N, C-alpha and C positions, 0 to 999 in steps of 0.2 A: 657178530657181524653187524655192520652198519649200512643202512640204506640211505642214499642221499641223491638229490637231484642236482645236476652239475651243468656247467656251461659248456664244457668240453670233455671228451673221453680220452684219457691218456693211458693206454694199456697195450703196448706193442705185442705182448704175448697173446692177446685176445683178437688182434686184428685179422688173422686168417679166418677165424670163425665168424667174425663180424661181416666178412666179405667187403668188397669195395663199396657197395651201396649202404653199408652200415657205418662207414667212416664219416668223420666230421666234414670232410671235403664234399661228400655227396649231399648230405642234408643242408649244408651251407649253400650249395648250388641251387637246390630246390627252394630254399627260403628266398634266395635272391630273385629267382624267376617268378615264383608264384606267391611270395610273401606268406607262406604257411609257417605257422609257429612250430618250432622244434623243441621237443622235450627229451632231455637226456638224463639217465639215471644209472647209478652203479651200486653194487654191494662190495664193501671193502672189509678187510680184517687184517690188522697188523700192517697197515700201509700197502697191502696187496689187494688188487682188484680181482674179485672172484666172479663177478658177472657184470654185464653192461647191456644197456638197452637204449635205443634211440627211436622215438616215435614222432612222426610228423602229424600235425592236426590239420585235417582237410575239411573245408567248409565249401559246399557246392550246392546250388539251387536244385540240381537234378539228382545228383548222386549222394547227397546227404552230408552229414557231419560225423566224422570218424577219425580214429587214430590208426596209424599204420607204420610198420617198419618198411625199409627198402622202397620208398616211394618211386614209382616208375622203373623199378628193378624187379628181378625174379624173387630174390630172397636175401636176407642179411639183416644186420642191425640188432641181433640178439645173440649173446655169447655167454657161456657160463662154464665154471670149472667143476661144479658139483650140483646135485639136485636141490640141496638146501638153499644155496645162493640163487639158483634159478627160481625157486618158488617164492622167495622173498621179493625178487624183482617183479614177478608176475602179480603179486599182491599189491605192490606199489603201482603197477600199470593199471590194475583194476581201480585203485583209489583215484588215480589221475582221470580215468574214464568217467568215473562218477562225478568228479569235480567239474570236468569240462562239459558234462551232460551230452556226451556223444552217443550215437546209436549203437556203435560197436567199436571194439579195438581188434585189430588184426596183426598178429605177429607171424612173420614168415621167415623160416630158417630151414636148414637142410637136414633135419633129423625127423623125417616123416614117419619113421617106424616107432618113434617114442610116444608115450602116452601122456596126454595133457593132464594137469592136476584138476581138481574140482573147480567148477565154474568156467572152465575153458573147454571148447569143443574143436576137434580136428575136422577140417574139410579137405579130404584127400582128392583134390581135383587136378593137381599139377605134378609133373615129374621134371627133373632136370637130367641132362644127358652128358656124361663125362667121358671124354675121349683121352685115353692114356697115350701120350705121344712117345714113340720110339726114337731111336737115335738117327734113323734115316727114313726118307720118304718111301724107299723100296720096301722096308719092313712094314710101313703103314699100309701100303697098297695090298700087300699079301693078306691082310686081315679081312679084306672086303670079299663079298661074293663075286663070282665071275661076272654076273650081270652088272653089278655096280662098278667093278673095275672097267668094264667095257664102256659104261656111260661116262666115267671120268675121262677115259682116254679119248672118247669121241669129243668131249667138251674142249679138249686141248687143241683140237684141229679146226675149231669154228672161228678162230680169229679174234676171240675176246682178249681183253687186257684189263688189268687191275692197277689202279694208282693208289698208293698209301700216302697219307699225310695228316695234317692237323688243320689249323685255321686257313692254310693255303688252299684247301679244297672244300671250304665250308659251303660255298654256293652249290657245288656239284653234289655233295652228300645230302644237302637239304632237298634238292630237286629229286634225287633218287628215292629218298625215304618218303617225302610228301606225296609223290606220284604213286609209289607202290602201295602206300597205306590207303590212298584213295581207291585204288583198284581192289583192295581187299575189303573195302567198306568200313574203314576205321578212320577216325579223326587223327590228326597229328599236331605236334607242337609248332611253334614258330622257329624261324632260323636262329633267333636270339637264344632259344632254349639250347640248341646245339652249341652255339658260341659260348654261352656261359658254362656249359658242361666241360667243354675243352679247356677253358681258362682255369676252372677250379681243379680239374684233374691233371692238367699239365701233360707231361710225357708218359703218364700211365694210360692215356687214351690215344687211340689211333683210328682215324676214319679210313675206309676203303671204298673206292668207287669203281664199279664195273662198267666197262665200255664195250660196245659192239664193234665189229670190224670197221665200221664207218666213223667211229669215234663218238657215237651217240651214247648218252647215259642209259645204262641197261639195268642198273641195280646198285646196291651198296650196303655197307654195314658199319656198325660202331663196335669196336673191340677195346676191351679194357684189361690191363695187365696188373696183376697183384701177385707178388712172389713169383713162383714158377707156374702160375696158372694164367691162362688167357680166357676171358669171358666174352661171349657173344651177347651184346645188349640188343642189337637189332641186326638183321640180315635179310634183306628183301630183294626180290628179282621182279622186274617189270614183265607183264604178261606176254609181250610180243617175243620174248627170247626164251621163255620157259621150255618150249619144245626142243630147243637146241642145247639143252643141258647146261644152261647158264648158272643155275644154282650149284650144280656139281663143280663147275669151274671156279666159282667164287669160294666155295668152301674148301676145295682142294688147295687153292692158292693160299688161303689163310692157314690151313694146316701145315703146308710146307714152310710158311713164314715162321710159324710157331716152332717147328722142328729146328729151323736154322738159328732161331734165337736160343735154343737149348731149353725150351719150356717142357714141363712134364705133363701138363693137363690142359685140355681145351674143353671148357664148359660151353656146350652148344646152346645153353639157355633153356628156359622152361617151355613146356607145351602142355596143352590139355590132353588128358588121357583119351586115346582113340582119335585124335585130330589128324588132319593131313600133315601138319608140321611134325607130329610125332613119327608118322610113317617115314617121312623124308629123313629125319635125324637118325632113325634106327638103321638106315642103310650104311651108316658110317661105323657100325659095330661099337657103339659106346656102352658104358655102364649106365643103366637106368636107375635113377635114385628118386624115391618119393620125397616130396617136399612137405614140411610141416606148415600148415596154414591154420594156426590156432586162433580162435575167435572168442572174445568175451562179448556177450550180447546184453544190452540194456533190456529191462523188462518190457515185453510187448514187441520187441524187434526181431524179425526173422534173420536167419543166416543170409548174408548178402551173396548174390550170384552175379558178379559184374564181369561176365564173359559171354561168349557166343552160344553157350548152352542154354542161356536164358531165352525163352521164346520171344520176349519183347526185343531183345537185341537182334534176333534174326530179321525182324521187320525193319529195324533201324539200319542194319547193314545193307539190306536190299535197297532202301531209299538212298542211303549215302553214296552208294556206287553210281547212282544215276544223277546225283547232284552236280551242277556245274563246278568246275575247278575253282573259279574265283570265290564262290560261296563257301566251298569246303575250306579254303585257306583262310577265309575270314572268320568262319564259325568254329572250325575245328579246334583251335587252341582253347577256346572257352569251354568246350565239351571235355576234351581229353585231360584238362587239368583236374577234373573230378575223378578220373580213373587212375588214381595213384596206387 
């Protein structure tokens, strides 16, 4: 078996395991927006690719210097056909980490029950939630609890509407996400970030904007298609409509759209164990799957905790919610670029 660093990864049979955020189109988009260096490597034997890994090198004055797969995504960027090829690639990733003098390397993929090899540690903080889509919406509705069915049906009577599109609704999807992330106490990217994402991913990406009965923006989401799976990258609802089951309306609309397209799986996206997001997602009766978040740590560096479980983040979240919108939109992209 041969380990090599490459400019592009060409392995159609590994693409489902790499996930959308592990494909060249995604890392090229991140490189265009933030100028982060992309490192790609493979293990081959007899002209066959046995494993592939894409790492993006992040340098940030607040969040440090590190390597990561699936930047700004939940998981992906690491695929293998056997454990020998896997471990060869992890050894190469460790060498790259030492060469670049990063604080750590983070490899995120969807096999959370697997055991990492020596020098790598698993941080079991996130799950993803997989919804198996049936042939009809009626079949889907029957899987829910009676309370959840009632909430979905109530949402359908509130006068909400959803518009799906691409660059034609860029302004509205940006407003929906920037405002909702501010309400949650989190920084967000620029509008150009979403524009570049749409341009690189083409028709595999779809924006969805939720409107209230008066036509005001009430929320939105970014959904990405790969094979027979639909991925939820972002889906947020503005605070003023949450009590009217706006979240249920948006998710149900997207589920129906996926069924109409003949898709088999809706990946609801990652959530922290025990979080409010997890509670909401579990209402849809998904399969809960632990994600593998494997870390190689440079000597003297602790395991990174770049999420709201970190007490330091709790203070920052509280302050950010109270920061004026014009400052949030000016400062936010400079902060969030470090949270890949």
